[in-house]
C-alpha positions as CSV (number, residue, x, y, z in Angstrom):
1,M,3.3,-32.0,-16.8
2,P,3.5,-29.2,-19.5
3,I,7.0,-28.7,-21.0
4,N,7.6,-25.1,-21.8
5,I,10.6,-22.8,-22.8
6,R,11.2,-19.1,-22.0
7,P,14.1,-16.7,-22.2
8,Q,16.8,-17.7,-19.9
9,L,17.0,-15.6,-16.6
10,P,19.8,-14.8,-14.2
11,E,17.7,-16.9,-11.7
12,D,18.3,-20.1,-13.7
13,A,22.1,-19.9,-13.0
14,Q,21.9,-22.3,-10.0
15,R,20.1,-24.9,-11.8
16,F,22.3,-24.6,-15.0
17,Y,25.3,-24.7,-12.5
18,E,23.9,-28.1,-11.0
19,I,23.1,-29.7,-14.5
20,L,26.3,-28.8,-16.3
21,N,28.5,-29.9,-13.2
22,N,26.9,-33.3,-13.0
23,K,29.8,-35.8,-13.4
24,N,27.7,-37.9,-15.6
25,F,27.1,-35.0,-18.0
26,I,29.6,-35.6,-20.7
27,F,28.0,-34.3,-23.8
28,L,29.2,-30.6,-23.5
29,D,32.5,-29.4,-22.2
30,I,31.0,-26.7,-20.1
31,R,31.6,-26.6,-16.4
32,P,30.6,-23.3,-14.7
33,E,32.9,-22.5,-11.9
34,S,30.2,-21.3,-9.6
35,P,26.5,-20.4,-9.7
36,Q,27.6,-16.7,-9.8
37,S,29.8,-17.3,-12.8
38,E,26.9,-19.0,-14.5
39,K,24.7,-16.1,-13.6
40,D,27.3,-13.7,-15.1
41,Y,27.3,-15.5,-18.1
42,I,23.5,-15.6,-18.6
43,I,23.5,-11.6,-18.0
44,S,26.3,-11.3,-20.7
45,L,24.1,-13.3,-23.0
46,H,21.6,-10.6,-23.3
47,T,24.2,-8.3,-25.0
48,K,25.6,-11.0,-27.1
49,N,22.2,-12.1,-28.1
50,S,21.4,-9.0,-29.7
51,E,24.8,-8.7,-31.4
52,I,25.3,-12.1,-32.8
53,Q,21.8,-13.5,-33.2
54,N,21.8,-16.0,-30.4
55,H,18.7,-17.0,-28.9
56,N,18.8,-18.8,-25.4
57,F,16.0,-20.4,-23.6
58,S,15.5,-22.4,-20.5
59,I,13.6,-25.7,-20.7
60,L,10.9,-26.0,-18.0
61,L,8.9,-28.9,-16.8
62,D,5.9,-27.5,-14.5
63,D,8.0,-24.2,-14.0
64,Y,11.1,-26.0,-12.9
65,V,14.3,-25.6,-15.0
66,I,15.3,-29.0,-16.5
67,G,17.8,-27.7,-19.1
68,G,18.5,-25.2,-21.9
69,I,18.3,-24.8,-25.3
70,G,20.0,-22.3,-27.7
71,V,19.9,-21.3,-31.5
72,K,22.7,-19.4,-33.1
73,I,22.2,-17.9,-36.5
74,D,25.4,-17.3,-38.7
75,Q,26.1,-13.7,-38.9
76,H,27.0,-13.6,-42.7
77,R,24.8,-16.4,-43.9
78,T,21.4,-16.0,-42.0
79,F,20.3,-19.3,-43.6
80,I,22.7,-21.3,-41.5
81,G,22.4,-21.8,-37.8
82,E,23.2,-24.2,-34.9
83,I,20.7,-25.6,-32.2
84,G,22.0,-27.2,-29.1
85,Y,20.4,-28.1,-25.8
86,F,21.1,-29.9,-22.4
87,I,18.9,-31.6,-20.1
88,D,19.1,-32.7,-16.4
89,E,20.0,-36.3,-16.1
90,A,17.0,-37.0,-14.0
91,F,15.1,-36.3,-17.4
92,W,17.3,-38.3,-20.0
93,G,15.3,-40.6,-21.8
94,K,11.8,-39.4,-20.8
């Protein structure tokens, strides 16, 4: 069961919507309104990523999206950044 990451794709929107709207998912205050709104957000990231040095990836287990991970680099201090991730509840603790 290989785990891989790849750049986020609009096709990942449905899985992200499901993961982030899980009632037990309390670690991020992100609740997409619909799969389409999540898809629009992912599409908008492609522009934002080049402007503000965000790098967003999907986490895959056997080519199945189980979460996301992102890195944001500070525009003015490129030696400072943030990393965040989320994983589907079915894979917590594994």
